[in-house]
gemmi code that builds the backbone of each chain (N, CA, C; Angstrom):
import gemmi

chains = {
    "A": [
        ("UNK", (24.362, -21.334, 24.770), (24.871, -22.592, 25.371), (24.065, -22.935, 26.582)),
        ("UNK", (24.192, -24.158, 27.019), (23.490, -24.668, 28.228), (24.506, -25.318, 29.196)),
        ("UNK", (24.209, -25.106, 30.485), (24.916, -25.859, 31.465), (24.110, -27.029, 31.948)),
        ("UNK", (24.611, -28.202, 31.718), (23.925, -29.452, 32.197), (24.560, -29.857, 33.478)),
        ("UNK", (23.802, -29.909, 34.572), (24.314, -30.373, 35.845), (23.618, -31.679, 36.215)),
        ("UNK", (24.383, -32.681, 36.580), (23.837, -33.994, 37.012), (24.373, -34.360, 38.343)),
        ("UNK", (23.467, -34.860, 39.218), (23.888, -35.413, 40.493), (23.554, -36.889, 40.435)),
        ("UNK", (24.564, -37.780, 40.438), (24.332, -39.164, 40.229), (24.992, -40.046, 41.276)),
        ("UNK", (24.676, -41.329, 41.254), (25.302, -42.271, 42.203), (26.781, -42.388, 41.901)),
        ("UNK", (27.653, -42.322, 42.926), (29.108, -42.328, 42.628), (29.536, -43.515, 41.764)),
        ("UNK", (29.013, -44.704, 42.007), (29.523, -45.880, 41.267), (29.055, -45.803, 39.771)),
        ("UNK", (28.210, -44.917, 39.451), (27.723, -44.817, 38.039), (28.552, -43.861, 37.212)),
        ("UNK", (29.418, -43.161, 37.867), (30.161, -42.050, 37.200), (30.946, -42.553, 36.016)),
        ("UNK", (31.671, -43.719, 36.160), (32.413, -44.186, 35.004), (31.542, -44.455, 33.794)),
        ("UNK", (30.354, -45.108, 34.037), (29.445, -45.398, 32.970), (28.984, -44.124, 32.277)),
        ("UNK", (28.705, -43.084, 33.087), (28.220, -41.857, 32.534), (29.339, -41.201, 31.673)),
        ("UNK", (30.530, -41.284, 32.189), (31.602, -40.651, 31.426), (31.814, -41.374, 30.053)),
        ("UNK", (31.723, -42.679, 30.076), (31.875, -43.419, 28.805), (30.718, -43.049, 27.851)),
        ("UNK", (29.475, -42.976, 28.401), (28.326, -42.617, 27.526), (28.454, -41.220, 26.982)),
        ("UNK", (29.029, -40.310, 27.818), (29.130, -38.944, 27.302), (30.260, -38.834, 26.278)),
        ("UNK", (31.367, -39.571, 26.500), (32.368, -39.540, 25.498), (31.877, -40.068, 24.154)),
        ("UNK", (30.970, -41.092, 24.238), (30.430, -41.641, 22.993), (29.567, -40.653, 22.229)),
        ("UNK", (28.914, -39.683, 22.953), (28.190, -38.693, 22.215), (28.990, -37.410, 21.985)),
        ("UNK", (30.306, -37.510, 22.226), (31.150, -36.387, 21.760), (31.476, -35.346, 22.840)),
        ("UNK", (31.121, -35.590, 24.066), (31.434, -34.578, 25.099), (32.932, -34.712, 25.417)),
        ("UNK", (33.625, -33.568, 25.328), (35.085, -33.590, 25.392), (35.638, -33.156, 26.763)),
        ("UNK", (34.735, -32.728, 27.637), (35.232, -32.302, 28.960), (34.117, -32.085, 29.919)),
        ("UNK", (34.434, -32.098, 31.167), (33.401, -31.909, 32.196), (34.085, -31.576, 33.512)),
        ("UNK", (33.281, -31.091, 34.455), (33.813, -30.823, 35.818), (33.049, -31.816, 36.741)),
        ("UNK", (33.830, -32.437, 37.615), (33.264, -33.456, 38.501), (33.577, -33.084, 39.944)),
        ("UNK", (32.561, -33.160, 40.864), (32.889, -32.934, 42.269), (32.145, -33.910, 43.119)),
        ("UNK", (32.712, -34.148, 44.303), (32.095, -35.028, 45.296), (31.165, -34.183, 46.098)),
        ("UNK", (29.888, -34.537, 46.119), (28.916, -33.780, 46.929), (28.115, -34.738, 47.753)),
        ("UNK", (27.237, -34.172, 48.548), (26.290, -35.016, 49.332), (24.898, -34.468, 49.069)),
        ("UNK", (23.896, -35.309, 49.284), (22.560, -34.789, 49.079), (21.552, -35.795, 49.534)),
        ("UNK", (20.306, -35.341, 49.442), (19.219, -36.259, 49.741), (18.017, -35.816, 48.896)),
        ("UNK", (17.120, -36.771, 48.677), (15.882, -36.431, 47.952), (14.735, -37.069, 48.720)),
        ("UNK", (13.848, -37.667, 47.966), (12.653, -38.162, 48.645), (12.935, -39.282, 49.589)),
        ("UNK", (14.040, -40.012, 49.366), (14.351, -41.130, 50.300), (14.781, -40.647, 51.655)),
        ("UNK", (15.079, -39.336, 51.792), (15.416, -38.767, 53.068), (16.608, -39.404, 53.739)),
        ("UNK", (17.567, -39.918, 52.998), (18.676, -40.671, 53.576), (18.147, -41.941, 54.159)),
        ("UNK", (18.914, -42.553, 55.017), (18.477, -43.815, 55.605), (19.254, -44.075, 56.879)),
        ("UNK", (18.938, -45.133, 57.585), (19.638, -45.440, 58.837), (20.580, -46.532, 58.595)),
        ("UNK", (21.861, -46.343, 59.100), (22.877, -47.350, 58.930), (23.430, -47.791, 60.306)),
        ("UNK", (23.815, -49.061, 60.406), (24.400, -49.478, 61.685), (25.895, -49.607, 61.448)),
        ("UNK", (26.666, -48.955, 62.290), (28.123, -49.092, 62.171), (28.684, -49.404, 63.567)),
        ("UNK", (29.326, -50.530, 63.685), (29.945, -50.965, 64.986), (28.860, -50.958, 66.088)),
        ("UNK", (27.672, -51.436, 65.772), (26.633, -51.579, 66.777), (25.828, -50.339, 67.075)),
        ("UNK", (26.261, -49.173, 66.612), (25.530, -47.915, 66.850), (24.730, -47.585, 65.577)),
        ("UNK", (23.619, -46.988, 65.799), (22.746, -46.687, 64.647), (22.983, -45.210, 64.250)),
        ("UNK", (23.218, -44.950, 63.017), (23.433, -43.594, 62.550), (22.380, -43.194, 61.522)),
        ("UNK", (21.999, -41.950, 61.602), (21.070, -41.439, 60.632), (21.827, -40.844, 59.502)),
        ("UNK", (21.827, -41.488, 58.338), (22.602, -40.983, 57.198), (21.675, -40.066, 56.383)),
        ("UNK", (21.670, -38.806, 56.782), (20.745, -37.902, 56.161), (21.316, -37.520, 54.760)),
        ("UNK", (22.620, -37.485, 54.631), (23.231, -37.042, 53.425), (23.930, -38.216, 52.749)),
        ("UNK", (23.512, -38.507, 51.538), (24.105, -39.605, 50.793), (25.180, -39.109, 49.887)),
        ("UNK", (26.359, -39.759, 49.755), (27.390, -39.242, 48.845), (26.918, -39.359, 47.399)),
        ("UNK", (27.205, -38.331, 46.620), (26.874, -38.294, 45.201), (28.006, -37.665, 44.403)),
        ("UNK", (27.995, -37.884, 43.144), (28.905, -37.173, 42.283), (28.148, -36.159, 41.463)),
        ("UNK", (28.674, -34.902, 41.415), (28.053, -33.869, 40.577), (28.890, -33.673, 39.304)),
        ("UNK", (28.222, -33.670, 38.184), (28.879, -33.508, 36.866), (28.357, -32.220, 36.264)),
        ("UNK", (29.243, -31.383, 35.776), (28.797, -30.126, 35.134), (29.442, -30.050, 33.749)),
        ("UNK", (28.613, -29.817, 32.738), (29.072, -29.760, 31.357), (28.413, -28.571, 30.644)),
        ("UNK", (29.172, -27.747, 29.966), (28.588, -26.709, 29.189), (28.610, -27.228, 27.724)),
        ("UNK", (27.409, -27.113, 27.103), (27.246, -27.722, 25.747), (26.498, -26.740, 24.830)),
        ("UNK", (26.589, -26.982, 23.494), (25.798, -26.260, 22.570), (24.282, -26.475, 22.806)),
        ("UNK", (23.473, -25.500, 22.510), (22.012, -25.642, 22.681), (21.471, -26.931, 22.128)),
        ("UNK", (21.934, -27.242, 20.894), (21.349, -28.378, 20.202), (21.862, -29.741, 20.756)),
        ("UNK", (22.882, -29.702, 21.618), (23.421, -30.928, 22.164), (22.784, -31.240, 23.549)),
        ("UNK", (22.049, -30.295, 24.168), (21.673, -30.431, 25.513), (20.780, -31.713, 25.709)),
        ("UNK", (19.801, -31.884, 24.805), (18.917, -32.997, 25.036), (19.633, -34.367, 24.889)),
        ("UNK", (20.592, -34.446, 23.926), (21.335, -35.673, 23.760), (22.173, -35.966, 24.998)),
        ("UNK", (22.789, -34.944, 25.560), (23.613, -35.125, 26.751), (22.782, -35.558, 27.938)),
        ("UNK", (21.588, -34.891, 28.135), (20.706, -35.320, 29.251), (20.299, -36.719, 29.069)),
        ("UNK", (19.944, -37.134, 27.809), (19.540, -38.500, 27.599), (20.627, -39.514, 27.877)),
        ("UNK", (21.881, -39.136, 27.469), (22.985, -40.028, 27.700), (23.216, -40.248, 29.184)),
        ("UNK", (23.063, -39.174, 29.945), (23.282, -39.259, 31.408), (22.210, -40.185, 32.040)),
        ("UNK", (20.935, -39.831, 31.651), (19.845, -40.525, 32.320), (19.930, -42.021, 32.038)),
        ("UNK", (20.243, -42.382, 30.756), (20.242, -43.840, 30.477), (21.463, -44.505, 31.063)),
        ("UNK", (22.576, -43.821, 31.250), (23.706, -44.535, 31.749), (23.784, -44.496, 33.339)),
        ("UNK", (23.072, -43.567, 33.932), (23.141, -43.444, 35.420), (21.997, -44.176, 36.072)),
        ("UNK", (21.059, -44.719, 35.284), (19.850, -45.278, 35.808), (20.050, -46.650, 36.425)),
        ("UNK", (19.626, -46.866, 37.670), (19.640, -48.203, 38.285), (18.203, -48.546, 38.585)),
        ("UNK", (17.267, -47.583, 38.484), (15.844, -47.723, 38.734), (15.596, -47.860, 40.245)),
        ("UNK", (16.591, -47.734, 41.057), (16.376, -47.753, 42.500), (16.412, -46.290, 42.998)),
        ("UNK", (15.730, -46.065, 44.054), (15.644, -44.715, 44.604), (17.044, -44.152, 44.866)),
        ("UNK", (17.203, -42.803, 44.666), (18.504, -42.196, 44.851), (19.350, -42.132, 43.578)),
        ("UNK", (18.724, -42.351, 42.437), (19.495, -42.250, 41.151), (19.923, -40.857, 40.805)),
        ("UNK", (19.268, -39.846, 41.397), (19.754, -38.481, 41.190), (18.866, -37.715, 40.246)),
        ("UNK", (19.412, -36.521, 39.851), (18.652, -35.585, 39.016), (19.610, -34.968, 38.025)),
        ("UNK", (18.997, -34.489, 36.921), (19.782, -33.793, 35.882), (18.969, -32.525, 35.627)),
        ("UNK", (19.655, -31.345, 35.524), (18.929, -30.157, 35.153), (19.719, -29.325, 34.153)),
        ("UNK", (19.023, -28.454, 33.446), (19.636, -27.634, 32.374), (19.366, -26.188, 32.658)),
        ("UNK", (20.426, -25.421, 32.649), (20.329, -23.985, 32.904), (20.932, -23.212, 31.733)),
        ("UNK", (20.342, -22.119, 31.241), (20.937, -21.373, 30.159), (22.263, -20.681, 30.554)),
        ("UNK", (23.194, -20.649, 29.642), (24.510, -19.983, 29.874), (24.637, -18.815, 28.930)),
        ("UNK", (24.919, -17.624, 29.451), (25.021, -16.434, 28.605), (26.317, -16.381, 27.846)),
        ("UNK", (27.374, -16.772, 28.455), (28.661, -16.706, 27.798), (29.688, -17.666, 28.435)),
        ("UNK", (30.578, -18.148, 27.626), (31.683, -19.094, 28.060), (32.955, -18.519, 27.514)),
        ("UNK", (34.026, -18.580, 28.230), (35.402, -18.201, 27.781), (36.370, -19.288, 28.095)),
        ("UNK", (37.155, -19.611, 27.132), (38.304, -20.537, 27.377), (39.430, -19.646, 27.931)),
        ("UNK", (39.858, -19.984, 29.138), (40.853, -19.125, 29.834), (42.147, -19.001, 29.058)),
        ("UNK", (42.632, -20.110, 28.537), (43.924, -20.076, 27.884), (44.031, -19.101, 26.718)),
        ("UNK", (42.966, -19.094, 25.884), (43.032, -18.291, 24.650), (42.110, -17.021, 24.680)),
        ("UNK", (41.170, -17.002, 25.571), (40.167, -15.898, 25.572), (39.082, -16.117, 24.587)),
        ("UNK", (39.053, -17.307, 23.882), (37.950, -17.620, 22.967), (36.631, -17.605, 23.719)),
        ("UNK", (35.591, -17.229, 22.935), (34.296, -17.096, 23.581), (33.256, -18.005, 22.986)),
        ("UNK", (32.276, -18.327, 23.795), (30.992, -19.013, 23.425), (31.286, -20.272, 22.638)),
        ("UNK", (30.691, -20.487, 21.462), (30.800, -21.752, 20.780), (32.235, -22.210, 20.635)),
        ("UNK", (33.141, -21.298, 20.380), (34.575, -21.667, 20.186), (35.156, -22.125, 21.464)),
        ("UNK", (34.550, -21.809, 22.615), (35.132, -22.137, 23.930), (34.493, -23.429, 24.469)),
        ("UNK", (33.461, -23.938, 23.800), (32.811, -25.141, 24.377), (33.554, -26.425, 23.917)),
    ],
    "B": [
        ("UNK", (11.059, -23.869, 36.241), (11.695, -24.121, 37.527), (12.883, -23.211, 37.752)),
        ("UNK", (13.319, -23.137, 38.986), (14.489, -22.313, 39.371), (15.501, -23.172, 40.133)),
        ("UNK", (16.800, -22.799, 39.946), (17.846, -23.364, 40.757), (18.240, -22.348, 41.833)),
        ("UNK", (18.059, -22.712, 43.070), (18.435, -21.819, 44.151), (19.739, -22.321, 44.686)),
        ("UNK", (20.791, -21.462, 44.640), (22.118, -21.867, 45.150), (22.429, -20.930, 46.371)),
        ("UNK", (22.827, -21.518, 47.443), (23.143, -20.726, 48.595), (24.533, -21.112, 49.101)),
        ("UNK", (25.309, -20.154, 49.472), (26.656, -20.379, 50.093), (26.542, -19.763, 51.512)),
        ("UNK", (26.690, -20.600, 52.489), (26.417, -20.203, 53.869), (27.471, -20.624, 54.840)),
        ("UNK", (27.429, -20.163, 56.083), (28.313, -20.615, 57.065), (28.023, -22.066, 57.436)),
        ("UNK", (29.092, -22.883, 57.544), (28.897, -24.330, 57.805), (28.048, -24.626, 58.997)),
        ("UNK", (28.155, -23.889, 60.103), (27.418, -24.242, 61.322), (25.975, -23.930, 61.228)),
        ("UNK", (25.549, -23.216, 60.110), (24.166, -22.882, 59.957), (23.403, -23.912, 59.141)),
        ("UNK", (24.145, -24.872, 58.600), (23.511, -25.758, 57.631), (22.377, -26.596, 58.229)),
        ("UNK", (22.497, -27.101, 59.434), (21.490, -27.839, 60.076), (20.191, -27.042, 60.220)),
        ("UNK", (20.345, -25.787, 60.656), (19.206, -24.916, 60.837), (18.465, -24.713, 59.486)),
        ("UNK", (19.256, -24.515, 58.456), (18.704, -24.254, 57.134), (17.955, -25.496, 56.630)),
        ("UNK", (18.548, -26.640, 56.854), (17.917, -27.899, 56.392), (16.595, -28.103, 57.090)),
        ("UNK", (16.588, -27.933, 58.399), (15.333, -28.088, 59.143), (14.229, -27.108, 58.661)),
        ("UNK", (14.588, -25.889, 58.470), (13.633, -24.843, 58.036), (13.086, -25.230, 56.656)),
        ("UNK", (14.002, -25.687, 55.766), (13.564, -26.021, 54.412), (12.662, -27.266, 54.456)),
        ("UNK", (12.993, -28.198, 55.331), (12.125, -29.412, 55.413), (10.764, -29.014, 55.912)),
        ("UNK", (10.700, -28.178, 56.870), (9.403, -27.690, 57.409), (8.560, -27.047, 56.294)),
        ("UNK", (9.240, -26.331, 55.420), (8.525, -25.704, 54.324), (8.074, -26.672, 53.289)),
        ("UNK", (8.735, -27.867, 53.205), (8.367, -28.896, 52.227), (9.369, -29.159, 51.117)),
        ("UNK", (10.560, -28.653, 51.350), (11.651, -28.982, 50.336), (12.082, -30.397, 50.619)),
        ("UNK", (11.980, -31.265, 49.573), (12.205, -32.708, 49.789), (13.591, -33.150, 49.424)),
        ("UNK", (14.449, -32.312, 48.916), (15.802, -32.750, 48.596), (16.691, -31.614, 48.280)),
        ("UNK", (17.988, -31.882, 48.326), (18.979, -30.799, 47.997), (20.344, -31.473, 47.823)),
        ("UNK", (21.219, -30.734, 47.212), (22.655, -31.167, 47.087), (23.487, -30.255, 47.888)),
        ("UNK", (24.417, -30.857, 48.640), (25.258, -30.096, 49.610), (26.694, -30.367, 49.300)),
        ("UNK", (27.527, -29.289, 49.257), (28.965, -29.519, 49.028), (29.772, -28.559, 49.909)),
        ("UNK", (31.002, -29.086, 50.275), (31.901, -28.234, 51.039), (32.676, -27.402, 50.022)),
        ("UNK", (32.635, -26.057, 50.218), (33.421, -25.182, 49.323), (34.150, -24.195, 50.155)),
        ("UNK", (34.961, -23.381, 49.528), (35.675, -22.270, 50.176), (35.430, -21.021, 49.400)),
        ("UNK", (35.451, -19.941, 50.096), (35.250, -18.643, 49.338), (35.550, -17.472, 50.187)),
        ("UNK", (35.460, -16.346, 49.587), (35.577, -15.121, 50.342), (34.726, -14.006, 49.730)),
        ("UNK", (34.351, -13.073, 50.514), (33.523, -11.937, 50.002), (34.164, -10.670, 50.443)),
        ("UNK", (33.367, -9.697, 50.861), (33.920, -8.423, 51.183), (34.951, -8.480, 52.332)),
        ("UNK", (34.779, -9.493, 53.170), (35.703, -9.486, 54.360), (37.132, -9.930, 53.918)),
        ("UNK", (37.264, -10.434, 52.671), (38.577, -10.811, 52.112), (39.316, -11.766, 52.991)),
        ("UNK", (38.666, -12.709, 53.647), (39.300, -13.593, 54.565), (39.807, -12.865, 55.755)),
        ("UNK", (40.740, -13.422, 56.469), (41.222, -12.757, 57.689), (42.600, -13.362, 58.034)),
        ("UNK", (43.242, -12.838, 59.067), (44.551, -13.335, 59.451), (44.396, -14.142, 60.749)),
        ("UNK", (44.973, -15.337, 60.774), (44.872, -16.207, 61.955), (46.265, -16.558, 62.455)),
        ("UNK", (46.424, -16.692, 63.759), (47.714, -17.063, 64.310), (47.598, -18.534, 64.726)),
        ("UNK", (48.510, -19.372, 64.238), (48.538, -20.782, 64.568), (49.943, -21.163, 64.957)),
        ("UNK", (50.137, -21.614, 66.229), (51.475, -21.965, 66.726), (52.482, -20.843, 66.481)),
        ("UNK", (52.089, -19.625, 66.795), (53.013, -18.503, 66.750), (53.229, -17.861, 65.371)),
        ("UNK", (52.787, -18.595, 64.314), (52.992, -18.047, 62.976), (51.693, -17.427, 62.468)),
        ("UNK", (51.775, -16.368, 61.786), (50.610, -15.681, 61.262), (50.222, -16.211, 59.863)),
        ("UNK", (48.969, -16.570, 59.690), (48.558, -17.063, 58.396), (47.422, -16.182, 57.822)),
        ("UNK", (47.500, -15.997, 56.551), (46.494, -15.238, 55.884), (45.459, -16.207, 55.321)),
        ("UNK", (44.295, -16.176, 55.966), (43.204, -17.088, 55.566), (42.367, -16.432, 54.562)),
        ("UNK", (42.720, -16.581, 53.269), (42.012, -15.926, 52.188), (40.722, -16.620, 51.913)),
        ("UNK", (40.672, -17.917, 52.107), (39.470, -18.695, 51.738), (38.869, -19.298, 53.022)),
        ("UNK", (37.644, -18.902, 53.183), (36.855, -19.299, 54.415), (36.005, -20.523, 54.004)),
        ("UNK", (35.994, -21.572, 54.811), (35.113, -22.705, 54.476), (33.595, -22.318, 54.502)),
        ("UNK", (32.886, -22.831, 53.534), (31.464, -22.571, 53.428), (30.740, -23.826, 53.001)),
        ("UNK", (29.412, -23.822, 53.141), (28.598, -24.938, 52.638), (27.794, -24.380, 51.487)),
        ("UNK", (27.855, -25.106, 50.337), (26.995, -24.718, 49.202), (25.768, -25.644, 49.121)),
        ("UNK", (24.609, -25.051, 48.982), (23.353, -25.849, 48.884), (22.759, -25.510, 47.560)),
        ("UNK", (22.318, -26.572, 46.828), (21.630, -26.374, 45.609), (20.274, -27.052, 45.666)),
        ("UNK", (19.206, -26.381, 45.249), (17.872, -26.899, 45.283), (17.164, -26.441, 44.026)),
        ("UNK", (16.567, -27.393, 43.285), (15.703, -27.056, 42.167), (14.224, -27.010, 42.634)),
        ("UNK", (13.591, -25.885, 42.427), (12.220, -25.714, 42.975), (11.282, -25.206, 41.846)),
        ("UNK", (9.987, -25.304, 42.117), (8.945, -24.674, 41.264), (9.167, -23.157, 41.272)),
        ("UNK", (8.775, -22.529, 40.156), (8.908, -21.059, 40.084), (8.260, -20.360, 41.294)),
        ("UNK", (7.042, -20.865, 41.637), (6.286, -20.249, 42.711), (6.901, -20.376, 44.105)),
        ("UNK", (7.861, -21.334, 44.251), (8.431, -21.545, 45.572), (9.790, -20.822, 45.775)),
        ("UNK", (10.338, -20.308, 44.654), (11.719, -19.808, 44.735), (11.873, -18.683, 45.776)),
        ("UNK", (10.950, -17.711, 45.759), (11.085, -16.613, 46.677), (10.999, -17.078, 48.140)),
        ("UNK", (10.072, -18.015, 48.393), (9.915, -18.523, 49.756), (11.190, -19.233, 50.231)),
        ("UNK", (11.783, -20.066, 49.339), (12.940, -20.822, 49.682), (14.144, -19.858, 49.942)),
        ("UNK", (14.221, -18.817, 49.124), (15.305, -17.853, 49.324), (15.111, -17.143, 50.683)),
        ("UNK", (13.843, -16.775, 50.992), (13.535, -16.114, 52.294), (13.903, -16.996, 53.461)),
        ("UNK", (13.585, -18.285, 53.353), (13.883, -19.210, 54.467), (15.381, -19.346, 54.696)),
        ("UNK", (16.111, -19.520, 53.539), (17.588, -19.663, 53.676), (18.157, -18.454, 54.315)),
        ("UNK", (17.741, -17.234, 53.806), (18.326, -16.013, 54.357), (18.003, -15.896, 55.853)),
        ("UNK", (16.771, -16.155, 56.209), (16.391, -15.921, 57.577), (17.104, -16.905, 58.518)),
        ("UNK", (17.285, -18.150, 58.113), (17.875, -19.157, 59.034), (19.407, -19.117, 59.019)),
        ("UNK", (20.012, -18.584, 57.925), (21.442, -18.626, 57.840), (22.052, -17.320, 58.365)),
        ("UNK", (21.185, -16.357, 58.739), (21.661, -15.069, 59.112), (22.204, -15.029, 60.545)),
        ("UNK", (23.445, -14.522, 60.657), (23.952, -14.273, 62.018), (24.118, -12.763, 62.211)),
        ("UNK", (24.052, -12.006, 61.149), (24.272, -10.544, 61.213), (25.749, -10.149, 61.182)),
        ("UNK", (26.580, -11.168, 61.166), (28.006, -10.863, 61.100), (28.504, -11.123, 59.677)),
        ("UNK", (29.633, -10.471, 59.357), (30.200, -10.586, 58.022), (30.478, -12.045, 57.700)),
        ("UNK", (30.294, -12.418, 56.462), (30.547, -13.809, 56.040), (29.340, -14.723, 56.081)),
        ("UNK", (28.162, -14.158, 56.226), (26.973, -15.004, 56.255), (26.673, -15.658, 54.905)),
        ("UNK", (27.205, -15.174, 53.798), (27.100, -15.808, 52.552), (26.122, -15.129, 51.617)),
        ("UNK", (25.760, -15.822, 50.547), (24.884, -15.306, 49.526), (23.920, -16.418, 49.007)),
        ("UNK", (22.845, -15.947, 48.435), (21.866, -16.852, 47.826), (21.508, -16.277, 46.443)),
        ("UNK", (21.522, -17.141, 45.431), (21.093, -16.634, 44.094), (20.180, -17.644, 43.417)),
        ("UNK", (19.418, -17.118, 42.420), (18.416, -17.924, 41.730), (18.659, -17.906, 40.249)),
        ("UNK", (18.730, -19.063, 39.585), (18.952, -19.161, 38.127), (17.747, -19.859, 37.475)),
        ("UNK", (17.394, -19.466, 36.252), (16.282, -20.192, 35.603), (16.761, -21.613, 35.175)),
        ("UNK", (15.846, -22.521, 35.342), (16.134, -23.917, 34.880), (15.199, -24.290, 33.758)),
        ("UNK", (15.697, -24.821, 32.669), (14.832, -25.145, 31.539), (14.217, -26.547, 31.621)),
        ("UNK", (14.997, -27.479, 32.149), (14.577, -28.860, 32.155), (15.106, -29.528, 33.452)),
        ("UNK", (14.356, -30.390, 34.032), (14.826, -31.301, 35.173), (14.398, -32.678, 34.805)),
        ("UNK", (15.274, -33.654, 35.041), (14.927, -35.062, 34.827), (15.214, -35.877, 36.064)),
        ("UNK", (14.306, -36.666, 36.505), (14.617, -37.646, 37.615), (15.233, -38.852, 36.905)),
        ("UNK", (16.479, -39.176, 37.311), (17.226, -40.241, 36.588), (16.529, -41.605, 36.694)),
        ("UNK", (16.020, -41.937, 37.866), (15.418, -43.237, 38.040), (14.288, -43.561, 37.085)),
        ("UNK", (13.439, -42.524, 36.909), (12.168, -42.800, 36.155), (12.144, -42.069, 34.788)),
        ("UNK", (13.020, -41.070, 34.602), (12.929, -40.290, 33.378), (11.825, -39.195, 33.518)),
        ("UNK", (11.207, -39.081, 34.594), (10.186, -38.030, 34.778), (10.817, -36.655, 34.473)),
        ("UNK", (9.990, -35.744, 33.923), (10.543, -34.478, 33.601), (9.843, -33.316, 34.280)),
        ("UNK", (10.614, -32.216, 34.456), (10.090, -30.945, 34.932), (9.295, -31.044, 36.248)),
        ("UNK", (8.091, -30.552, 36.338), (7.438, -30.479, 37.629), (7.300, -31.845, 38.270)),
        ("UNK", (7.166, -32.915, 37.483), (7.041, -34.269, 38.060), (8.388, -34.772, 38.592)),
        ("UNK", (9.471, -34.105, 38.235), (10.795, -34.595, 38.616), (11.295, -33.858, 39.892)),
        ("UNK", (10.539, -32.920, 40.379), (11.015, -32.138, 41.533), (10.735, -32.948, 42.844)),
    ],
}
model = gemmi.Model(1)
for chain_id, residues in chains.items():
    chain = gemmi.Chain(chain_id)
    for i, (resn, *xyz) in enumerate(residues, 1):
        res = gemmi.Residue()
        res.name, res.seqid = resn, gemmi.SeqId(i, " ")
        for name, pos in zip(("N", "CA", "C"), xyz):
            atom = gemmi.Atom()
            atom.name, atom.element = name, gemmi.Element(name[0])
            atom.pos, atom.b_iso = gemmi.Position(*pos), 0.0
            res.add_atom(atom)
        chain.add_residue(res)
    model.add_chain(chain)
structure = gemmi.Structure()
structure.add_model(model)
structure.setup_entities()
């Protein structure tokens, strides 16, 4: 199995979820994170004072999938999260040795 | 590529970010997490009542890097996050099979 992790723009998360459901992804873990990439954050003016926004809010999505589904899932995320403006985020794939469904103790493919 | 994940003391995060930037790390994902290790949390007294603080606040940092940079990045995080006191955190490295930059669809080394 593979763990697909995506860090995307928060307002794109609904689109990503819909695209993932369309390719058959039945579950995922979502968290609110912050981050920065090449854009190095930016400067914002709030009530007349200038703030250096080094960390931009993002949504992190984690999905464990079958080996053969990883490419499809990555593709669905990239096409649905893309705005073509800087800060669209990243997607990466990490191998997973084993997965267990806590309720039943089922392992690996049966637990995905 | 490698995924470097670090869980460190929150007040050390600025030092770690600066050190990583100096080294040339151009982006990372940061999240607020809680955890405990060998110290198993601790007991705190608040307004006369004793509380068992099992989960200590931490900052989690995730960085995807070139294979050749992983050791350096781990070394920098360890050196800058170290206070020598219990609860300094942990750093681990996982193999990454694919990385995609969402904006452009660039893959692997070009996406870092």
